[in-house]
N, C-alpha and C positions, 0 to 999 in steps of 0.2 A: 274286249279286251279280255285276254284269258287271264286271269287271275286278279284283275284289277278292278275298277268299278266304274260306274256309269253316273253322270248327275244328270236329271232332268232339268234343264233350265229353264223349259216353259214352268216345269213345277215351283220351282222357286221364284218365278215374276208372279205366278198364279197367288201363290202362299203371301207373296211381299206386298200383292194389290189387297190379300183380305186382310193382312197384318194391321194393314195403315186405314184402308177404307172403312170396315166394320167398324172398330172403336169410332170413328171419325162420324160417321154416317149415325150411328148410335146415340153420341153425347154431345154434337155440335151444337144443336139447335136445345136441348136442356141447358149445357153448358153455358149457352150466349143468355138465358134466361134468366138463371140465377147470378150471373155476374150481374144484369141490368134491372135486378128488382129495386124497386124504391119504399123499401121497410123503414121507420123509423121506431125507437123507443113506444112512443106513443100507439103504434098501432098493435102493441102488444096488451094495451090497456092497462088503469091504474094499477091493478094487483100484481100485474107479470113486466112491467117495464123494466124492473131493475134487471130481468133476464135476457134484455136485447143484446147489452154488447158481448156476450158470452156466446150467446146465437148466432150473432153476426158473424162474429169472428171466426165460429166453428164451419159456418156455409162456406165462407171465404176460402178457408184452408181445405175444406173439400173438393171447394171450384178448382181449386190450384192445385189439388194432388190430379184431379181428371184430368187437366190441362198439362200436366205433365207426364202422366200417361200418354195421353195423344202426342206429344212430342215423342216420348221416347219409342212408341209405336210407328210413328214417322222415320226415325232413324234406324230401326229395325230393319224396316223394310226395305231402306235405302241400301243397308247392308247385304241383304237378300238380294236386291237388283245387281249391285255389283258384285257379288259372288258368282252370281249366274254369268255375268258380262267377264268375267275372269276364264269361269269354267270353258264359255263359247271359245274365247281367246286361245286358250291352252290347246282346246281340241283342236282348234283351226290349224294351228301352228303344229302338232304332232301329225296331223293329218297331211300335212306340207310337206315334212320332214319326211314321214314315212314314204310318201308318195316321190320323193327325190331322191330316197334313199339308194333305189336301183337302178338309176342312172350312169 
């Protein structure tokens, strides 16, 4: 298109897949392990048992942040896929309109 731009919808789809799958593949298993950890204050020993609550709270906050990142990555991937679909539909409509203009 002269003076215009072209959007590579396959690149958008590929980027969406990477944005969603890479973090999920990296974080899903460790995140599940962190959420399932079975620690108690006694596991920290007598001298450090008092530190358990703040440690546990911190680890759960980090797990929550990682989970939020996964959700945000998925949401962004969905937006990339939707944008690619809209570009594809607009290109098809434009091609059809251009084809019908000469008739």
